[in-house]
N, C-alpha and C positions, 0 to 999 in steps of 0.2 A: 504494500499499500504506499503510495506516495506521501511524503511528509509525515510519516508515522513517528519520526524522532524530533520533529519541530518542537522547540521549547525545552528540550532536554539539555543537560549541561555536559560539556566535555572538557578534557584536559589533555594536552599533548606535551610530552617531554622529549627533547631531541638531545642525544649525546653523540659527539663526533670524536671517536678514538683516533689518536694520531698514529698508532702503530698496532701491530698484532698483539703485543703483550697487553696493552690497554683494552683491546677488543675482547681478549680472552677474560680479563677481569670483569668486563661488563657482562659477558655471557654467563659467568658464574653468578654474578650479582642478580641477573634476571631469573635464574633458576630459583634462587631463594625468594625473590620477590613474587614469583608465581605461586609458591606455597603460601606465602603470607596473604596474597590476594584471595586464594581459595578459602583460607581460614577466616578472613576478616570481612569479606564482602557480603552484602545483603543480596538475596535473590528475590525478595518480595518487598513491597511497601515503598515509602517515599525515599528511602536511602538506597534503593536497588541500583546495583551495578548492571547496566544493560549490555556493555561491550568492553572487552579488555583484549588488547592485542599489542604485541611487540614485533616489530619488523627490523630486519637488518639488511644492509646493502653496502656495496662499496660507495664511497663518495665519488661523484663524477665531476669533471671540470665543468664550469659554468659555460654551457655551449647550447646552441639551438638546434643541433643536429638531430635531436630526437624527432623533430618534425620532418626530417628527411629520411627517417627510417634507419638511422645510424646510432650507435652507442658512442657517447663522448669517452674520452680517455679517463681512466681512473686516476685519482689523486694519491692513492695509497692509504687514505684514511677510511674508517668504517663508520657508518652512520647507524645508529639505533634509534628507533622511534617508538615510544610508548604512548598508547592512545586509549583513553577510557571515556565512556559515556555513562552518565548517571541519570536516574529518573528525575531528580530535582537538584536545584542549587544546593540545598541543605545536604543532600547525599554526597556531593563532591566535597562540600566543606567538612562534613563529618569524617570523610575518608582522610583528608589532610590531617586532621587531629589524630586519628588512629595511626597515621603514618609517621608521626613525629619520631618514633624510634628509628626509622629509616633515614631521616634527613641527615643526621651527622655522618653516618656511614657513607651515604651518597656523596655528600660534599667532600669527604675525605678521599674517596676514590677519584672524584673529579680533579681535585687538587694534586694528589700524588702522581696521577698518571697523565696530567696535562690534557684532560678531556674537555672539549668545548661543550657547553651546556646551554640549552634554551628552554624556557618554560612558557607555555601558552595556557593560562588557567581561567577557569570559570567562563568558558566560551559558550554562548547560547547557540544551539543548532537552529539554523534559519531555513534549511532545506534538507530533504533526504529523499532518495528514490525508493529503495526497498528496505524494509526492516529485517 
C-alpha cells in the first residue's frame, strides 16, 4: 500500500571505515548491535520498531557514471548504513534512551579507528511505496 509509512519516524547512521581493520571492527559491533536490537525493540504498540537494516558497501568516488551504467572507482573505504523506522517519534526517542549504553562504545570505536560518522535523526517519513 502506498504511503503506509507516512508519518513514521526514521533514523539513519552512516559510518565510513577508512580501512579493512576498521571495517572488521564495525562488522563485529553490528553483530552485537543486532542482538541488542532483538532484545530491546518493541514489536507492538507506539514504541514499535517497524524496520531495522544494516547495509555495507565499498565507498565509490563521487562520479555520475552510475547513470551511464558504469561503476565508479572504489575509494578503499567501506560504508555502513544503519537504518531504523519507528511507529512514532516517541518510539525512536525511547530507543535512544535505551541505547545510551552503546553510545560511549560507539564513539570510542569511531575515534580509535578514524571512522567518519553521520547521524540523521528523528526524520519524518513523507512518502513510501510499499510497506
